[in-house]
C-alpha positions as CSV (number, residue, x, y, z in Angstrom):
1,X,-54.6,-42.6,102.1
2,X,-56.5,-44.1,105.0
3,X,-56.2,-41.1,107.3
4,X,-59.5,-39.3,106.5
5,X,-60.5,-39.7,110.1
6,X,-58.2,-36.8,110.9
7,X,-60.7,-34.4,109.5
8,X,-61.6,-33.5,113.1
9,X,-58.4,-31.4,113.5
10,X,-58.8,-27.9,112.1
11,X,-55.6,-27.0,110.2
12,X,-54.8,-23.3,110.7
13,X,-52.9,-23.2,107.4
14,X,-56.1,-24.0,105.5
15,X,-56.9,-20.3,105.0
16,X,-53.4,-19.7,103.5
17,X,-54.0,-22.6,101.1
18,X,-57.4,-21.2,100.0
19,X,-55.8,-17.7,99.5
20,X,-53.0,-19.3,97.4
21,X,-55.6,-21.0,95.2
22,X,-57.4,-17.7,94.6
23,X,-54.4,-15.9,93.1
24,X,-51.7,-18.4,92.1
25,X,-51.8,-21.2,89.4
26,X,-50.0,-23.8,91.5
27,X,-50.1,-24.4,95.3
28,X,-47.6,-26.9,96.7
29,X,-48.2,-28.3,100.3
30,X,-44.9,-29.7,101.6
31,X,-44.3,-31.6,104.8
32,X,-43.0,-34.9,106.1
33,X,-45.2,-38.0,105.5
34,X,-48.2,-38.5,107.7
35,X,-48.7,-34.9,108.9
36,X,-52.1,-34.7,107.1
37,X,-51.2,-33.2,103.7
38,X,-53.6,-35.4,101.7
39,X,-56.4,-34.9,104.2
40,X,-56.0,-31.1,104.0
41,X,-55.8,-31.0,100.2
42,X,-58.8,-33.3,99.8
43,X,-60.9,-31.1,102.1
44,X,-60.0,-28.0,100.1
45,X,-60.3,-29.5,96.7
46,X,-63.5,-31.3,97.4
47,X,-65.1,-27.8,97.7
48,X,-64.0,-26.9,94.2
49,X,-66.4,-27.9,91.3
50,X,-65.2,-30.6,88.9
51,X,-61.9,-31.2,90.7
52,X,-59.8,-34.3,90.3
53,X,-57.7,-36.0,93.1
54,X,-54.8,-38.3,92.2
55,X,-52.1,-39.9,94.3
56,X,-48.7,-41.0,92.9
57,X,-48.6,-43.6,95.7
58,X,-50.9,-45.5,93.3
59,X,-48.6,-47.4,91.1
60,X,-50.9,-47.3,88.0
61,X,-51.1,-43.5,88.3
62,X,-47.4,-43.2,88.9
63,X,-46.5,-45.3,85.9
64,X,-48.8,-43.2,83.6
65,X,-47.3,-40.0,85.0
66,X,-43.7,-41.1,84.5
67,X,-44.2,-42.6,81.0
68,X,-45.9,-39.5,79.4
69,X,-45.9,-36.5,81.7
70,X,-47.2,-34.0,79.1
71,X,-50.0,-36.4,78.0
72,X,-50.9,-37.2,81.6
73,X,-51.3,-33.5,82.5
74,X,-53.0,-32.6,79.1
75,X,-55.7,-35.3,79.9
76,X,-56.8,-33.7,83.1
77,X,-59.4,-30.9,83.4
78,X,-60.7,-28.7,86.2
79,X,-58.7,-28.1,89.4
80,X,-56.3,-31.0,89.9
81,X,-54.8,-32.3,93.1
82,X,-51.7,-34.5,92.8
83,X,-50.4,-36.2,95.9
84,X,-46.7,-37.0,96.6
85,X,-45.3,-35.1,93.5
86,X,-41.8,-36.0,94.5
87,X,-42.4,-39.5,93.1
88,X,-42.6,-38.1,89.5
89,X,-40.8,-34.7,89.6
90,X,-40.9,-34.7,85.7
91,X,-44.6,-33.8,86.1
92,X,-43.6,-30.4,87.3
93,X,-42.1,-29.4,83.9
94,X,-45.4,-30.5,82.2
95,X,-47.3,-28.5,84.8
96,X,-45.2,-25.5,84.1
97,X,-45.9,-25.8,80.3
98,X,-49.7,-26.1,81.0
99,X,-49.6,-23.1,83.4
100,X,-47.7,-21.0,80.8
101,X,-50.6,-21.7,78.3
102,X,-53.3,-20.9,80.9
103,X,-52.4,-18.8,84.0
104,X,-55.8,-19.1,85.8
105,X,-55.3,-19.4,89.6
106,X,-56.0,-22.6,91.5
107,X,-55.3,-25.0,88.6
108,X,-53.0,-27.4,90.5
109,X,-52.7,-28.3,94.2
110,X,-49.7,-30.5,94.8
111,X,-48.3,-32.2,97.9
112,X,-44.8,-33.4,98.5
113,X,-43.1,-35.3,101.2
114,X,-39.6,-34.2,100.1
115,X,-38.5,-30.8,99.1
116,X,-38.9,-31.1,95.4
117,X,-38.1,-27.4,94.8
118,X,-34.5,-28.1,96.1
119,X,-33.8,-29.4,92.6
120,X,-32.5,-26.3,90.8
121,X,-34.1,-27.1,87.4
122,X,-37.5,-27.4,89.0
123,X,-37.1,-24.4,91.3
124,X,-36.2,-22.1,88.3
125,X,-39.0,-23.5,86.2
126,X,-41.7,-22.8,88.8
127,X,-40.6,-19.3,89.9
128,X,-43.6,-16.9,90.0
129,X,-46.0,-19.7,89.3
130,X,-46.1,-21.5,92.6
131,X,-47.0,-20.8,96.3
132,X,-45.3,-23.2,98.7
133,X,-47.1,-23.9,102.0
134,X,-45.4,-25.9,104.7
135,X,-47.6,-28.3,106.7
136,X,-46.1,-29.5,110.0
137,X,-47.4,-31.9,112.6
138,X,-50.4,-30.6,114.6
139,X,-49.8,-27.7,116.9
140,X,-51.2,-27.5,120.5
141,X,-53.8,-25.0,119.3
142,X,-54.9,-27.3,116.5
143,X,-55.2,-30.2,118.9
144,X,-57.4,-28.1,121.2
145,X,-59.4,-26.5,118.3
146,X,-58.3,-23.0,119.3
147,X,-56.5,-20.3,117.4
148,X,-53.0,-19.4,118.5
149,X,-52.0,-15.7,118.9
150,X,-48.7,-16.0,120.8
151,X,-46.8,-14.3,118.0
152,X,-49.2,-11.3,118.0
153,X,-49.4,-11.1,121.9
154,X,-45.7,-11.2,122.3
155,X,-45.4,-7.7,120.9
156,X,-47.8,-6.3,123.5
157,X,-46.8,-5.7,127.1
158,X,-46.6,-8.6,129.6
159,X,-50.4,-8.5,130.1
160,X,-50.7,-10.1,126.7
161,X,-49.0,-13.3,127.8
162,X,-51.5,-14.6,130.4
163,X,-51.7,-18.4,130.3
164,X,-53.6,-21.2,132.0
165,X,-51.0,-23.1,134.1
166,X,-50.4,-26.8,133.4
167,X,-48.6,-29.4,135.4
168,X,-45.2,-30.7,134.5
169,X,-46.7,-34.1,133.8
170,X,-49.1,-32.6,131.3
171,X,-46.3,-30.8,129.6
172,X,-44.2,-34.0,129.4
173,X,-47.2,-35.9,128.0
174,X,-47.6,-33.3,125.3
175,X,-43.9,-33.5,124.3
176,X,-44.0,-37.3,124.2
177,X,-47.2,-37.4,122.2
178,X,-45.9,-35.1,119.5
179,X,-48.2,-33.9,116.7
180,X,-48.5,-36.7,114.1
181,X,-52.3,-37.4,113.8
182,X,-51.8,-41.2,113.6
183,X,-49.4,-41.4,116.6
184,X,-51.7,-39.3,118.7
185,X,-54.4,-42.0,118.5
186,X,-52.1,-44.6,120.0
187,X,-50.7,-45.0,123.5
188,X,-47.5,-46.5,125.0
189,X,-46.1,-49.5,123.0
190,X,-48.6,-49.0,120.2
191,X,-47.3,-45.4,119.7
192,X,-43.7,-46.6,119.8
193,X,-44.5,-49.3,117.1
194,X,-46.1,-46.6,114.9
195,X,-42.9,-44.4,115.1
196,X,-40.8,-47.4,114.5
197,X,-42.6,-48.3,111.2
198,X,-42.9,-44.6,110.3
199,X,-39.1,-44.2,110.2
200,X,-38.7,-47.5,108.4
201,X,-41.3,-46.6,105.7
202,X,-39.7,-43.2,105.1
203,X,-36.3,-44.6,104.7
204,X,-37.6,-47.3,102.3
205,X,-39.7,-45.0,100.2
206,X,-38.9,-41.3,100.2
207,X,-35.2,-41.7,100.5
208,X,-35.2,-44.0,97.5
209,X,-37.1,-41.4,95.5
210,X,-34.5,-38.8,95.9
211,X,-31.1,-40.5,96.5
212,X,-29.0,-43.6,96.1
213,X,-28.1,-44.6,99.6
214,X,-25.7,-47.5,100.0
215,X,-26.5,-48.2,103.6
216,X,-30.2,-47.5,104.4
217,X,-29.7,-48.7,108.0
218,X,-27.3,-45.8,108.6
219,X,-30.0,-43.2,108.2
220,X,-32.2,-44.2,111.3
221,X,-28.9,-44.5,113.3
222,X,-28.0,-40.9,112.3
223,X,-31.6,-39.7,113.0
224,X,-31.4,-41.2,116.5
225,X,-28.0,-39.6,117.1
226,X,-29.5,-36.2,116.1
227,X,-32.5,-36.8,118.3
228,X,-30.2,-37.3,121.3
229,X,-28.4,-34.0,120.5
230,X,-31.5,-32.2,119.6
231,X,-31.3,-28.4,119.6
232,X,-27.6,-28.7,120.2
233,X,-25.0,-27.1,117.9
234,X,-24.4,-29.1,114.8
235,X,-20.9,-30.6,114.9
236,X,-20.4,-32.6,111.8
237,X,-16.9,-33.8,112.7
238,X,-18.2,-35.2,116.0
239,X,-21.2,-36.9,114.3
240,X,-18.8,-38.4,111.8
241,X,-16.6,-39.9,114.7
242,X,-19.6,-41.1,116.7
243,X,-21.2,-42.9,113.7
244,X,-17.9,-44.1,112.2
245,X,-18.8,-42.5,108.9
246,X,-16.7,-40.3,106.5
247,X,-17.5,-36.5,106.7
248,X,-18.8,-36.5,103.1
249,X,-21.3,-39.2,103.9
250,X,-22.5,-37.5,107.1
251,X,-23.1,-34.3,105.1
252,X,-24.9,-36.1,102.4
253,X,-27.2,-38.0,104.8
254,X,-27.9,-34.7,106.7
255,X,-29.0,-33.2,103.4
256,X,-31.3,-36.2,102.8
257,X,-32.8,-36.0,106.3
258,X,-33.4,-32.2,105.6
259,X,-34.9,-33.0,102.2
260,X,-37.4,-35.4,103.6
261,X,-38.2,-32.8,106.3
262,X,-37.4,-34.9,109.4
263,X,-34.5,-32.7,110.4
264,X,-34.3,-28.9,110.3
265,X,-31.4,-26.6,111.1
266,X,-31.8,-23.4,113.2
267,X,-29.4,-21.0,111.6
268,X,-27.2,-18.8,113.9
269,X,-28.3,-15.1,114.0
270,X,-25.7,-12.5,113.4
271,X,-26.0,-8.8,112.7
272,X,-23.8,-9.5,109.6
273,X,-25.7,-11.5,107.0
274,X,-22.5,-13.1,105.7
275,X,-21.5,-14.5,109.1
276,X,-24.8,-16.3,109.4
277,X,-23.6,-18.8,106.9
278,X,-20.3,-19.4,108.7
279,X,-21.6,-19.9,112.3
280,X,-22.8,-23.4,113.3
281,X,-26.5,-23.9,113.2
282,X,-28.4,-25.9,115.8
283,X,-30.3,-28.9,114.6
284,X,-33.7,-30.1,115.6
285,X,-36.2,-32.9,114.6
286,X,-39.5,-31.9,113.1
287,X,-41.5,-33.4,116.0
288,X,-40.6,-33.8,119.7
289,X,-42.7,-37.0,119.9
290,X,-40.5,-38.6,117.3
291,X,-37.3,-37.3,119.1
292,X,-38.6,-38.7,122.4
293,X,-39.3,-42.1,120.8
294,X,-35.8,-42.3,119.2
295,X,-34.3,-41.5,122.6
296,X,-36.4,-44.2,124.3
297,X,-38.1,-41.5,126.5
298,X,-41.5,-42.2,128.0
299,X,-43.5,-39.9,130.2
300,X,-42.3,-41.7,133.3
301,X,-38.6,-41.6,132.2
302,X,-38.7,-37.9,131.3
303,X,-40.3,-37.0,134.7
304,X,-37.5,-39.0,136.4
305,X,-34.6,-37.6,134.2
306,X,-34.8,-33.8,134.3
307,X,-31.5,-33.4,132.3
308,X,-33.3,-35.0,129.3
309,X,-36.4,-32.9,129.8
310,X,-34.7,-29.5,129.2
311,X,-33.5,-30.2,125.6
312,X,-36.8,-31.8,124.6
313,X,-38.8,-28.9,126.1
314,X,-36.7,-26.5,124.1
315,X,-37.3,-28.5,120.9
316,X,-41.0,-28.6,121.7
317,X,-41.1,-24.8,122.0
318,X,-39.1,-24.3,118.8
319,X,-41.4,-26.6,116.9
320,X,-44.6,-25.0,118.3
321,X,-43.3,-21.6,117.1
322,X,-42.4,-23.0,113.7
323,X,-45.9,-24.4,113.4
324,X,-47.4,-21.0,114.2
325,X,-45.1,-19.4,111.6
326,X,-46.5,-21.6,108.8
327,X,-49.9,-19.9,108.7
328,X,-48.6,-16.3,108.8
329,X,-48.2,-14.6,105.4
330,X,-45.2,-12.5,106.3
331,X,-43.6,-14.7,108.9
332,X,-40.5,-13.7,110.8
333,X,-37.4,-15.8,110.4
334,X,-36.2,-18.1,113.2
335,X,-32.6,-18.2,114.4
336,X,-30.6,-19.0,117.5
337,X,-28.0,-16.7,119.0
338,X,-24.6,-17.3,120.6
339,X,-21.7,-14.9,121.0
340,X,-18.0,-15.3,121.8
341,X,-18.6,-14.7,125.5
342,X,-21.0,-17.6,125.8
343,X,-24.2,-15.6,125.8
344,X,-27.0,-17.6,124.2
345,X,-30.6,-17.0,123.2
346,X,-32.6,-20.2,122.2
347,X,-34.9,-18.5,119.7
348,X,-34.4,-15.2,117.8
349,X,-37.4,-14.1,115.6
350,X,-36.3,-11.5,113.1
351,X,-39.2,-9.5,111.5
352,X,-38.8,-8.2,107.9
353,X,-38.3,-4.7,109.2
354,X,-35.3,-5.9,111.2
355,X,-36.9,-5.8,114.6
356,X,-36.3,-8.8,116.9
357,X,-37.9,-10.8,119.6
358,X,-35.7,-13.2,121.7
359,X,-37.1,-16.2,123.5
360,X,-35.4,-18.3,126.1
361,X,-36.7,-21.7,127.3
362,X,-36.1,-22.8,130.9
363,X,-37.2,-26.2,132.3
364,X,-37.2,-24.7,135.9
365,X,-40.2,-23.5,137.8
366,X,-38.5,-20.2,138.8
367,X,-36.6,-17.7,136.7
368,X,-33.4,-16.0,138.0
369,X,-31.3,-13.0,136.7
370,X,-28.9,-15.5,135.1
371,X,-31.7,-16.8,132.9
372,X,-31.9,-13.4,131.1
373,X,-28.2,-12.9,130.5
374,X,-28.4,-13.8,126.8
375,X,-31.5,-11.7,126.2
376,X,-29.8,-8.7,127.9
377,X,-26.7,-9.1,125.8
378,X,-28.8,-9.3,122.6
379,X,-30.8,-6.3,123.7
380,X,-27.6,-4.2,124.3
381,X,-26.4,-5.0,120.7
382,X,-29.7,-4.2,119.1
383,X,-30.9,-1.2,121.0
384,X,-34.3,-0.1,119.6
385,X,-34.5,-3.1,117.2
386,X,-35.0,-5.3,120.3
387,X,-38.8,-5.4,120.9
388,X,-39.0,-7.9,123.7
389,X,-37.3,-10.8,125.4
390,X,-39.5,-13.6,126.8
391,X,-38.4,-16.5,129.1
392,X,-40.8,-19.4,128.7
393,X,-40.6,-21.5,131.9
394,X,-42.5,-24.2,133.7
395,X,-43.8,-22.0,136.5
396,X,-47.3,-20.5,136.6
397,X,-47.1,-16.7,136.8
398,X,-46.3,-14.0,134.2
399,X,-43.4,-12.0,135.8
400,X,-41.9,-8.7,134.4
401,X,-38.1,-9.1,134.5
402,X,-37.0,-5.5,133.7
403,X,-36.8,-3.4,130.6
404,X,-38.7,-5.2,127.8
405,X,-38.2,-8.6,129.5
406,X,-40.9,-10.9,130.8
407,X,-41.2,-14.5,132.0
408,X,-44.3,-16.5,131.0
409,X,-45.5,-20.1,131.4
410,X,-44.8,-22.4,128.4
411,X,-48.5,-22.7,128.0
412,X,-48.6,-19.1,126.9
413,X,-47.7,-20.5,123.5
414,X,-51.1,-21.9,122.9
415,X,-53.4,-20.3,125.5
416,X,-56.3,-18.8,123.7
């Protein structure tokens, strides 16, 4: 794969992968291209005796896998790692048959750059045999080599949210850099060139694997449009007008961008499960660095254009929290909240027991009463189910804001 030099970053999800291999026959690591899936799987599999590593990006391997899936799987012994499984999804049925004959845990470790389990036939076939682990771009804690405990500390009183202050420039630089290992090693124009070829490669390769797209050039245009509206409510009719595309095409392309894991919706929270499906989701890109690149935003420009900084900061926070959710076994679900009176909460984390934490993101250095309006509205609906509301802002102090409400610096997300 050529990215073995990323071994230096500890991936917090590694323990989850090791646990999956100890009790489940198949582990599937999914995530967009270039987030370090192969590196992670190679590290974990290398520690297993008599293991085999194969990648379907190798055309010889791919052709053997496609022409005789059962024979291909039958010819392999020991723990087997297969990279980029979406290039030969027919292998999954052969893997299912092999697992049904021998249910030992840790037999197969797969990686995928598209959501192969979205295919109904595959999803049903693999039920109960597979543990799916999401790998996202590097989190701030992974970059610093520290463990992140924000999701645990948020339950405690405000004392748990102490954070080392950082400057606005430092914050902007973190947003623009993003979390792709390869992009982080480049600066300025070189990083832009990397993002440019990254999008082109994905459109040429992964999109072709899963779908027939008449106009491949339309996908990057749509991705750029979504980046400029990042963490805004998804309005498909408006996208269709702006791009000059039929609604059906817009919906299909959105599904493709979700399948290759570059775009991810944030569903609307409602106390009524049925209504969650009806209300408009927000939409975000998987990496703020990629979104900043698509918007043409450099550190200098973002510092000079505060109206662009706010949405990218919110996206950065959403993605950092999503990254932290991947290594938790029983992770809460992430939503956004908006009611008919215009009260909004950027992030709603719902635990399995129904308890809820609300998080607001503010680009300002001070927090006013108006900034807690949405959190207070949510708190009044939920009563005891509302555990805490946090306003993450660009100031330096942790400030109690009233009953179960607190403001904390954005860096509380990753401060050890």
